[in-house]
C-alpha positions in Angstrom: -3.5 174.1 0.8 -1.1 172.4 -2.1 1.2 175.2 -2.6 2.4 175.7 0.7 2.6 172.1 1.4 4.7 171.6 -1.5 7.3 174.3 -0.4 7.6 172.4 2.6 8.0 168.8 0.7 10.6 170.8 -0.9 12.1 171.4 2.0 11.9 167.9 3.2 13.4 166.9 0.3 16.4 169.0 0.5 17.1 168.1 4.1 17.3 164.2 2.8 19.4 165.3 0.0 21.8 166.6 2.6 22.2 163.7 3.3 23.1 161.6 0.0 25.7 164.6 -0.5 27.4 163.9 2.8 26.9 159.8 2.6 29.5 161.1 -0.7 31.3 163.4 1.4 30.2 166.4 -1.1 30.4 168.4 2.5 29.7 172.1 0.0 26.6 170.9 -1.1 25.2 168.9 1.7 25.1 172.2 4.2 24.3 173.9 0.9 21.1 171.8 0.7 20.2 172.2 4.3 20.1 175.7 3.9 18.3 175.9 1.1 15.8 173.6 2.9 15.8 176.6 6.1 15.2 179.0 3.2 11.8 177.0 1.5 11.3 176.7 5.4 10.9 180.2 6.0 8.8 181.0 2.8 5.8 178.1 3.2 4.6 179.9 6.4 4.1 182.9 4.1 2.8 181.4 1.4 0.2 179.9 3.5 -0.7 183.0 5.2 -0.7 185.1 1.7 -3.0 182.3 0.1 -4.8 182.0 2.9 -3.8 178.3 2.6 -3.2 177.5 6.5 -4.1 174.4 7.9 -3.7 171.6 10.1 -2.3 169.2 8.0 0.5 171.8 6.9 1.4 172.6 10.6 2.3 168.7 10.5 3.8 168.3 7.8 6.1 171.6 8.5 6.8 170.0 12.0 7.8 166.7 10.3 9.7 168.2 7.5 11.8 170.1 10.3 12.9 167.0 12.4 14.1 165.8 9.1 15.5 168.5 7.6 17.2 170.6 10.6 16.9 167.8 13.3 18.2 164.4 11.5 20.1 165.5 8.6 22.4 167.6 10.0 22.8 165.7 13.0 24.3 162.6 10.4 25.7 165.4 8.9 27.8 166.2 12.0 28.4 162.6 11.8 29.8 161.6 8.9 32.2 164.9 8.2 33.8 164.6 12.5 31.8 162.8 15.3 32.3 159.6 13.7 36.6 160.0 14.9 35.2 160.3 18.6 35.3 157.2 20.1 32.2 155.1 21.3 30.3 158.4 21.9 30.6 160.2 18.8 26.6 158.8 18.0 25.6 160.1 20.8 26.8 163.7 20.6 24.9 163.9 17.1 21.9 162.4 18.8 21.9 165.3 21.1 21.1 167.2 18.1 18.4 165.3 16.6 16.7 164.7 19.8 16.9 168.5 21.2 15.0 169.4 17.5 12.4 166.8 18.0 11.7 167.7 21.7 11.1 171.6 20.6 9.0 171.0 18.0 7.0 168.8 20.5 7.1 171.7 22.7 6.2 173.5 20.2 3.1 171.6 18.7 1.7 171.0 22.4 1.3 174.6 23.3 0.4 175.5 19.4 -3.1 175.8 20.6 -2.5 177.5 24.5 -4.1 180.4 25.6 -1.2 181.3 27.2 2.0 181.8 25.4 4.3 184.8 27.0 6.8 184.6 24.6 4.6 184.6 21.2 2.2 187.0 22.4 5.9 189.5 23.0 6.8 188.6 19.8 9.3 186.3 21.1 10.1 182.9 20.5 10.9 179.9 22.6 14.4 179.2 22.4 16.7 178.9 19.1 14.1 177.8 16.2 14.9 174.4 14.2 16.3 175.8 11.0 18.4 178.3 13.1 20.0 175.2 15.1 21.0 173.7 12.2 22.7 176.6 10.3 24.6 177.2 13.9 25.5 173.5 14.8 27.3 174.1 11.2 29.6 176.7 12.6 32.8 174.5 12.7 32.5 173.6 9.4 32.0 176.9 7.9 35.2 177.5 10.1 37.0 174.3 8.0 35.8 175.5 4.9 36.9 178.9 5.1 40.3 178.4 7.2 41.1 174.6 6.0 42.0 174.1 9.4 41.3 170.4 10.7 41.3 171.5 14.4 37.6 173.0 13.2 36.9 169.1 12.2 38.3 167.4 15.9 35.4 166.0 17.4 36.7 167.9 20.6 35.7 171.1 19.0 32.7 169.9 16.9 30.9 167.3 19.8 30.6 170.3 22.9 29.6 172.8 19.5 26.7 170.5 19.2 25.9 169.9 22.3 25.3 173.8 23.2 23.3 174.0 20.0 21.3 171.7 21.2 20.6 173.2 24.7 20.1 176.2 23.1 17.1 174.9 20.9 15.6 173.4 24.1 15.8 175.9 26.0 13.1 178.5 27.2 15.2 181.8 26.9 13.5 184.6 24.7 14.7 184.9 21.0 14.1 187.4 18.5 11.4 186.4 15.8 10.5 188.3 12.8 7.6 190.2 14.0 9.7 191.3 16.9 11.9 193.1 14.3 10.7 196.6 13.4 12.5 198.9 11.0 11.4 202.6 11.0 10.6 203.6 7.4 14.0 206.3 7.7 16.1 203.1 7.7 13.9 200.9 4.8 15.9 201.6 1.9 18.9 200.9 3.4 17.8 197.4 4.9 16.7 196.5 1.4 20.4 197.3 0.1 21.9 195.5 2.7 19.5 191.9 1.7 21.0 192.9 -1.7 24.2 193.3 -0.6 23.8 190.0 1.6 22.3 188.0 -0.9 25.8 188.7 -3.7 27.8 187.5 -0.8 26.2 184.3 0.2 26.7 184.3 -3.9 30.2 185.1 -3.9 31.9 183.9 -0.4 28.6 181.8 0.8 30.5 180.2 3.5 32.5 183.1 5.5 29.4 185.0 4.9 26.9 181.8 6.9 29.7 181.7 9.6 29.0 186.0 9.8 25.3 185.6 10.0 25.6 182.7 12.7 28.6 184.9 14.7 25.9 187.7 14.9 22.9 185.3 15.5 25.0 184.1 18.8 25.3 187.7 19.5 21.8 188.6 19.7 20.5 185.8 21.8 21.8 187.6 24.9 20.0 190.7 23.5 16.9 189.4 23.1 16.5 187.8 26.3 16.9 191.5 27.5 14.7 192.9 25.4 11.7 190.8 26.6 12.6 190.9 29.9 11.9 194.2 29.4 8.7 193.7 27.1 7.9 191.3 30.2 8.1 194.2 33.0 6.3 197.0 31.1 3.3 195.0 30.2 1.8 195.0 33.7 2.6 198.5 33.9 0.6 199.1 30.6 -2.3 197.0 31.8 -2.8 199.0 34.9 -6.0 201.2 35.0 -6.1 204.8 35.1 -7.1 206.3 38.4 
């Protein structure tokens, strides 16, 4: 249990460290801390399964970490970076992100032992996961870091986008999960090469790369909905007995 839960605790601390950098106006470090928290969040579950260290305690700690690192921390960073300039209602839009993240994780915990989970059984997720939601809500910040244009920092750009991402997190749309991705043997070497190049791009031009990744993720959402609908239509047919 110790190793995966330690990774989860590290993700939590990186999320809170992002707030610390946001308070001091170090926006690049603030976003980088949240991104690192997202990477660690993707590793803890795999480490737990690999070491057979899965536990109810770990699941609860993971949810609490996600709420803070990908709900509260991004909301505070967005508010400090842009939304505080919005007359009166800026804090409300920041709360939308944090609240939606908490509601999404509460729904996940409530359904964790449910027998009927259509999206999960088909290899999909329900709504946008919390780490992806945190990454998507920073898209205006990525654009600002890439272009230097203050229009992307304006509250009337950031506020609607924050609400849109918050809706994606609590929605019931089907989104791709790692288990839904199946690579053919003929393209596995190409996929490994692409992963290496992506890592290099993240080191050399992180904000433009994160912007591209976020854009691709947004574009994949409709395809995930279509794929899930196709899977759900095919399942009842496959279940019919052969006469």
